[in-house]
C-alpha positions in Angstrom: 129.0 104.1 103.6 130.3 107.6 104.3 132.2 107.3 107.5 133.4 109.4 110.5 136.2 108.9 112.9 133.9 109.6 115.8 133.2 106.5 117.9 131.8 107.9 121.2 129.5 110.7 122.3 128.8 112.8 125.4 125.2 112.7 126.4 123.1 113.8 129.3 121.0 111.0 130.7 118.4 111.4 133.4 119.2 110.2 136.9 115.5 109.5 137.6 116.1 110.7 141.1 113.2 113.0 141.7 114.1 114.1 145.2 114.1 117.9 145.4 117.6 119.4 145.2 119.3 116.3 143.7 120.8 116.2 140.2 118.4 115.4 137.5 121.0 114.7 134.8 124.3 112.9 134.5 126.9 113.5 131.8 128.1 110.2 130.3 130.4 109.1 127.6 129.2 106.2 125.6 129.9 104.4 122.3 127.9 105.4 119.2 125.8 102.7 117.4 128.4 101.9 114.9 128.8 100.8 112.2 125.7 102.7 110.9 122.9 100.6 109.4 122.5 101.1 105.6 119.7 103.6 106.2 121.1 105.5 109.3 122.6 108.9 109.5 125.1 110.3 112.1 124.7 113.9 113.1 127.1 116.2 115.0 124.8 118.3 117.2 125.5 122.1 117.3 122.6 123.2 119.4 119.8 121.7 121.6 116.7 123.6 122.6 114.7 122.9 125.7 110.9 122.7 126.2 108.9 122.6 129.4 108.3 118.9 128.6 112.0 118.2 129.2 111.9 119.7 132.7 108.7 117.9 133.4 110.2 114.5 132.4 113.4 115.2 134.3 111.4 115.9 137.5 109.2 112.8 137.1 106.0 114.7 136.2 105.4 113.4 132.7 101.8 112.0 132.4 103.0 109.2 130.1 105.6 106.4 130.8 109.2 107.1 129.9 112.1 104.8 129.4 114.5 104.7 132.4 117.5 107.0 132.4 116.9 108.2 128.9 118.6 111.0 127.1 116.6 114.2 127.4 115.2 116.7 124.8 113.7 116.5 121.3 114.7 119.9 119.8 118.1 120.0 118.1 120.1 121.0 115.0 122.9 119.0 113.6 125.3 118.5 110.8 125.4 115.2 108.8 128.9 113.7 109.2 128.2 110.1 108.1 125.5 108.2 106.2 124.6 104.6 105.5 125.1 103.3 101.9 121.4 103.3 101.2 120.6 106.8 102.4 119.2 108.8 99.5 118.0 112.2 100.8 120.9 113.4 102.9 124.6 113.8 102.3 127.6 114.7 104.5 127.4 118.4 105.2 123.6 118.7 105.2 121.8 120.3 108.2 119.2 118.1 109.7 117.2 117.1 112.8 114.8 114.3 113.8 111.1 114.7 114.2 109.6 114.6 117.7 107.3 111.6 117.1 109.4 109.2 115.0 106.3 107.2 114.0 104.5 110.3 112.7 105.6 110.6 109.1 102.4 111.5 107.2 100.0 112.1 110.1 98.0 108.9 109.3 100.2 106.5 111.3 98.5 104.6 114.1 101.5 104.4 116.4 103.7 106.9 118.1 107.1 107.1 119.7 108.3 110.3 121.3 111.9 111.3 121.6 113.2 111.6 125.2 110.3 109.4 126.3 109.8 106.1 124.4 113.3 106.4 123.0 116.5 108.4 123.6 116.3 112.1 122.9 118.9 114.5 121.5 120.8 116.1 124.4 124.1 114.7 123.1 127.0 115.9 121.0 126.3 113.2 118.4 123.1 111.3 117.6 122.3 108.6 115.0 118.8 108.2 113.5 117.2 106.4 110.6 116.9 108.6 107.5 113.1 108.3 107.4 112.7 110.4 110.6 115.1 113.2 109.7 114.3 116.5 108.0 116.6 119.0 106.4 116.8 122.3 108.2 116.8 125.8 106.5 120.3 126.8 105.4 119.9 130.5 106.2 119.4 130.0 110.0 122.2 129.7 112.5 122.4 126.6 114.7 120.8 128.2 117.7 117.7 129.3 115.7 117.4 126.0 113.8 117.4 124.0 117.0 114.0 125.4 117.9 112.3 124.1 114.9 111.5 120.3 115.4 109.3 120.5 118.5 108.4 124.1 119.5 108.3 125.4 115.9 106.4 122.5 114.4 104.0 122.5 117.4 103.2 126.2 116.9 102.9 125.7 113.1 100.5 122.7 113.6 98.5 124.5 116.3 97.8 127.5 113.9 96.6 125.4 111.0 93.3 126.6 109.6 93.5 130.2 110.9 93.3 132.9 108.2 94.5 136.5 107.7 92.5 138.9 109.8 91.3 136.3 112.4 92.3 136.3 116.0 94.3 133.8 118.0 94.5 133.4 121.8 98.0 132.3 122.9 98.6 131.2 126.5 101.9 131.9 128.2 105.3 133.1 127.1 107.1 129.8 126.8 108.7 128.4 123.6 105.7 127.2 121.7 103.7 130.4 122.7 106.3 132.9 121.5 106.8 130.8 118.3 103.0 130.9 117.7 103.0 134.6 118.4 105.7 135.2 115.8 104.0 133.1 113.2 100.6 134.6 113.8 101.9 138.2 113.4 103.8 137.3 110.2 100.5 135.8 108.8 98.4 138.9 109.6 96.6 137.3 112.5 95.6 139.4 115.5 97.1 137.9 118.8 95.9 138.0 122.4 98.6 136.9 124.8 98.0 135.7 128.4 100.4 135.3 131.3 100.3 135.4 135.1 103.1 138.0 135.1 102.7 141.6 134.2 106.4 141.9 133.8 106.5 139.2 131.1 103.5 140.8 129.4 105.1 144.2 129.5 108.3 142.8 128.0 106.4 141.1 125.2 104.4 144.3 124.4 107.6 146.3 124.2 109.3 143.6 122.1 106.4 143.3 119.7 105.1 146.9 119.7 104.0 147.2 116.1 101.3 146.2 115.5 100.5 146.1 119.3 99.5 142.8 120.9 96.6 142.5 123.3 97.3 141.0 126.7 95.4 139.5 129.7 96.9 138.7 133.1 94.9 135.5 134.0 96.2 135.7 137.6 94.8 139.1 138.2 91.7 138.4 136.1 90.3 135.0 137.2 87.5 135.4 134.6 90.0 135.9 131.9 87.7 134.2 129.4 85.2 137.0 129.8 87.9 139.5 129.2 88.9 137.8 126.0 85.3 137.9 124.9 85.3 141.7 125.5 88.4 142.1 123.4 86.6 140.3 120.5 83.3 142.2 120.8 81.6 139.2 122.4 82.3 136.9 119.5 85.4 135.0 120.7 88.7 134.2 119.2 89.0 132.0 116.1 91.6 129.7 117.5 93.3 129.0 120.9 96.9 127.7 121.4 96.0 126.0 124.7 98.8 124.8 127.0 97.2 124.9 130.4 95.2 121.6 130.4 92.4 120.9 132.7 92.8 124.2 134.6 92.2 126.4 131.6 90.5 124.3 128.9 86.9 125.0 129.7 87.6 128.8 129.8 89.4 128.5 126.5 86.3 126.9 125.0 84.1 129.6 126.4 86.1 132.4 124.7 86.4 130.7 121.3 83.8 131.6 118.7 81.2 129.1 117.8 82.7 126.7 115.3 86.2 127.8 116.2 89.2 125.7 117.1 91.2 124.9 120.3 94.6 123.4 119.7 95.7 121.5 122.9 99.4 121.7 122.9 100.4 121.2 126.6 99.4 120.7 130.2 101.3 123.3 132.2 98.7 123.8 135.0 98.0 121.4 137.8 95.8 118.7 136.2 92.5 118.2 138.0 89.7 116.3 136.3 87.1 118.1 138.4 87.9 121.3 136.4 86.4 119.6 133.3 82.8 119.1 134.6 81.5 121.7 132.1 83.7 120.4 129.2 81.0 118.5 127.3 78.2 121.0 127.4 80.5 123.8 126.5 82.1 121.9 123.7 78.8 121.0 122.2 77.2 124.4 122.8 80.0 126.3 121.1 80.6 123.7 118.4 84.3 123.8 119.1 86.8 121.7 117.2 89.1 120.5 120.0 92.3 118.9 118.6 95.3 117.4 120.3 98.7 118.6 118.9 101.7 116.3 119.4 104.2 118.5 117.6 103.5 117.4 114.0 104.3 114.9 111.3 107.5 114.8 109.2 105.4 116.3 106.4 104.4 119.2 108.7 108.1 119.8 109.6 109.0 119.8 105.9 106.2 122.3 105.1 107.3 124.5 108.0 110.9 124.5 107.0 109.9 125.3 103.4 107.8 128.3 104.7 110.7 129.6 106.7 113.1 129.3 103.8 110.7 131.1 101.5 110.1 134.0 104.0 113.7 134.2 105.4 112.1 134.7 108.8 114.7 135.2 111.6 114.1 133.5 114.9 116.8 134.8 117.2 114.3 137.1 119.0 112.6 134.0 120.4 115.6 133.0 122.4 115.6 134.0 126.1 119.0 132.6 127.1 121.8 130.4 125.8 123.6 128.0 128.1 126.8 126.0 127.3 126.1 122.3 126.8 127.9 121.5 130.1 125.4 123.6 132.0 122.4 121.5 130.9 121.3 120.9 134.5 121.1 124.6 135.1 119.1 125.1 131.9 116.6 122.4 132.8 116.1 124.0 136.3 115.7 127.4 134.7 112.8 126.1 132.6 111.4 124.1 135.5 111.2 127.4 137.5 109.4 129.1 134.6 111.9 131.9 134.3 112.1 132.0 130.6 110.3 134.2 128.1 110.8 132.2 124.9 113.3 129.4 124.3 116.3 128.2 126.3 119.1 126.8 124.0 122.3 124.8 124.7 125.3 125.7 122.5 127.7 122.9 121.7 
């Protein structure tokens, strides 16, 4: 077994105190799971990227059960510093990260296990995982950019599956997955319509991505935003929606998707109210929509995405809103919880 002298790690564990104004994270020092099992890999983490899901879990709003006092986050990039003696695909010095759902290797598995929920996440300076759940990261990206790949990047990649050059995608919001999807769509020759409740954010995105121009809709100022999207597509509807609102926006997303189109449900950012779904079934049937749930993606999806990035040499730094030092993880989580970001928030170690 390749070995490392590191025996302990610093990690941020949740306090599970959901009282407003109280600390949601606690920095701890704890022993690493050593010696490594024959098929395990030890990573030194260089960057951790946050998603809305992390702030949601830290504030007790996750709709699924989570382990108590778990380590937060599932987006990270690390360097292999030790491997078990049966590890075959990774060597010391490789760049790697775990997949978000560690049971989702091929996409055909019947079980799931989410990082930072069913098991500890990656907000630590060292992590150890089984080889089977780790993917190599593109060599050309710096650590901050690479850290955005496993969850936000793979989610956007999976959500856009099936869309073709010249088609149109509706992307909701300006968070991490949304800006990643926008970047990928534009690179693939797909027309994008972006929604937000903030004219300021929409203006910034239009200035940032001015050529070719993106179409925008402020859903706060235009309550019937689905009709506005239909107007922008000559009444036909978009080919695919990257849907992250949940019950509050799903039916409208279906209404502005072309018949036979696809809605990729990637999140649940709005207040969830089942009464908003009373028109779901008739709308789904009438428009023949393919509604699919996206839980990041499989290991194979991440490998495919990393291969595409490496082939294109696409740079990702423009997706980062702000970089925090690792020690300010609490501030970073609150920043995301308040919805201040346009793009990704990343911790530098």
